[in-house]
N, C-alpha and C positions, 0 to 999 in steps of 0.2 A: 740864862746861865752859860758861860762860856763852855765850849766842848771839852777843853782839858779839865776843867774842874767837875763836869759830869763825868767824864771817864774815871777821874780819880775816885769819885763817889761810888760809881758802880764797881770799880775794881775792888774797893774795900769790902763793899758788900758780898762779892763774889768769893772773897778769901774765906769768908766764914772765920772769924778771928778767934776761936777758941784755942785754949792752952792744949798740948798734948795730953796732959794729966787729965783735964775735963773730958776730953775725946774719949779717952781710954774708959774713964768713969761712965760716960754716956752710952758707950757700946756695951758694957757690962750691964748696966741697967737695962738696957733695950733687950739685949740677949736673955737675960734672966726673966723679963716679963714674957718673952716669946717662949721660953721654955714652960713657964707657969701655965700659959693658955693652952700649949700644946697638951699638957697633961690632963685638961678637962675635955678632950675631944671623945673619949669614951670609944662608942661603936660606931661613931659618925664619919669614919674616914670616906665613905662612899657618898656622903651628902653634898649638895652643890656648895661650892666653895667660892669662887669669884669667876665669873664669865664661864668660858668652857672647863674650868678647872673644878674638880671635886675637892673636898677637904684636904685629902691626901697629897694632891698635886700643890694645893696651896701652901700646905707645910712645907713640901718639897722645894718649891720656888723660894719661899723664905728662908729656908736652911741654906741657901747658896749664899746668903750674907755673910755666912761663916766660912763655907767651902771656897769662895773665890779669894778671900783674904789669905787662906792658908796657900791656895794654889798659885796666887800671884807673887807671894812672897818666895816660892820655890822658883820662880822666874824672875830675878832681878832685872832691872831696866838699866841701860846705860846712860841715858839722857831724860830729862823730863820734857815730854811732850805735851801733855795736858797739864796746865799751870793751877787750876782751881778745881773745887767740886762743882761748882756751876758750870765750868767748861766741860767736865765729863759728862754730865747729864745733856747738855746740848750737842755733844759730840755723839752720843749714843742714841739719839731719839729714833733714828731711823731703824736701828737695830731693835730696839724696844717694840717698834710698831710692827715688826716682821713676825712671821709665824714661828721661827726658831725659839722664841721666849716661851711661848706655850708649850711647844715640844720638850724643851728643856725642863719645864716645871713638872710636866708628866714624868719625865725620865728620873728627875730628882726626887719625886715622890716614891716612885718604885724602889729607888736606891735605898731607901730608908728600911726596906726590908719587913721583916715579921713583927717587929717591935718598934714601931716608928718614933715612939715617946723616948725609949731608951737611945736610939740612934741620934735622936736631936739633943739629948742631955749630954751624951759623949762628945757630939761637935762642940757644943757650947763649953764643955770642961776642959776641950782641949785648946780651942782657938783663943778663948778670952785670956787665959794665962799667957799663950803666946803673945798677943798683942800687947799685954801689960809688961812684958820683958823688954819690948822694943823701945827705941826712940822718937818714931816717927819720921825720921829722917831717911829710912829705907826707901830705895826706888823699887817699885814693883811694875810689872808689866801687865796692864790692864787690857780689856779688850778695846779700848779707845787709844792706848799707847802708853808711854812710860809717865808714871806719877809719883810723887812722894807719898809714903803711906799716910801722913796726916792730911793730905788732900783727898785720898780715896776713902779713909775711914768714915768721913761724914755722910757719905753715899751709902755706906752699909747701915748706919745709924737711921738714915731715912727708909730704906727698905725694910728693917726691921719694925720700925715704928708703923709705917703704912700698911704693911702687910699682916703684921699682928692685929692691927686694926681690922683688916678686912676679915681675919680669921675670928676675931670677936663677934664681928655682925653675923658671920656665917653660923656661928654657935649660940648667938643670942645672949652674949654676956657683955657686961660694960667694957668699952673701950676706955680703959683705966690707964692711959700711958703715963709712965714715970716722969716726973717734972723735967729732970735734967735733959734726957734724949728728947723729950717733946720740945724743949726750948731749942734745941740743936736743929731738928727736923724742921722746925718752922722758920728758924733762921736761913737753912739753905733754900728751902721753898719760896721764902720771900724775896731771896737773892735772885732766884730764877724769874720771879714775876717782875722784879726791878729791872733786870737785865733785857727782858722780852718786851718790856714796855707795857704791862698789863698791871703793874702794881696798884694803880688808880682803882680800877675795877675790883680788885681783891680787897683793897683797904675799903671800900664803899661797901662791899658784901660783908666784911668781918665787923663793921660797926653799925650794921642792920639797916643800912641806907638803900641798898638794892640786893639782887639776886644775881648769881652767876648763871649763865646759860647752861643747859643741860649739856653734860660732856666736857665742861670746861676743865682743863687741866693745864698745869704748867710744866708737866713732866715730860 
């Protein structure tokens, strides 16, 4: 295949072509699922969550899917520096692998205060309507650089879906991802796999032909 044709195909995958209305709906559905799972934590806030995080820290880290949207909207960007959701993840891999992520998760968990369930519900009730009132064309200053909100929001859907799934596993409840955000998260993750050249391995694993190696991740 000619290089220009391959670039065009990968570019289409990287853009994650969902309408703004569907992204808002997916974000709301993923956020509602997250809140529902947080409400069944009970007294297990100190139980193992993910890696070095306990459940409180995992919930705190996941809550940043709301917090960063609100924070970044308050700091508008002047230009687009990160063009797609896939570009965002590729630009932030070194940051995600650093110790700061774990520390921010712990801090975010502590910031939820004495009633984490109420704090998470309040965040969702504030940020989801805020996003719903916007157009997606807003420029926000992310940790990776300036982005359109419509390109940043899919990364928050992925974070909500994946980490709520982590929380489900920690609590021993089914990982029942709502269909729309599940499709959107899979679309973005598959885009990462394609651009990184590992789509073949992923497709073979998903169709039962092989297994992925321990620790494999496209994130």
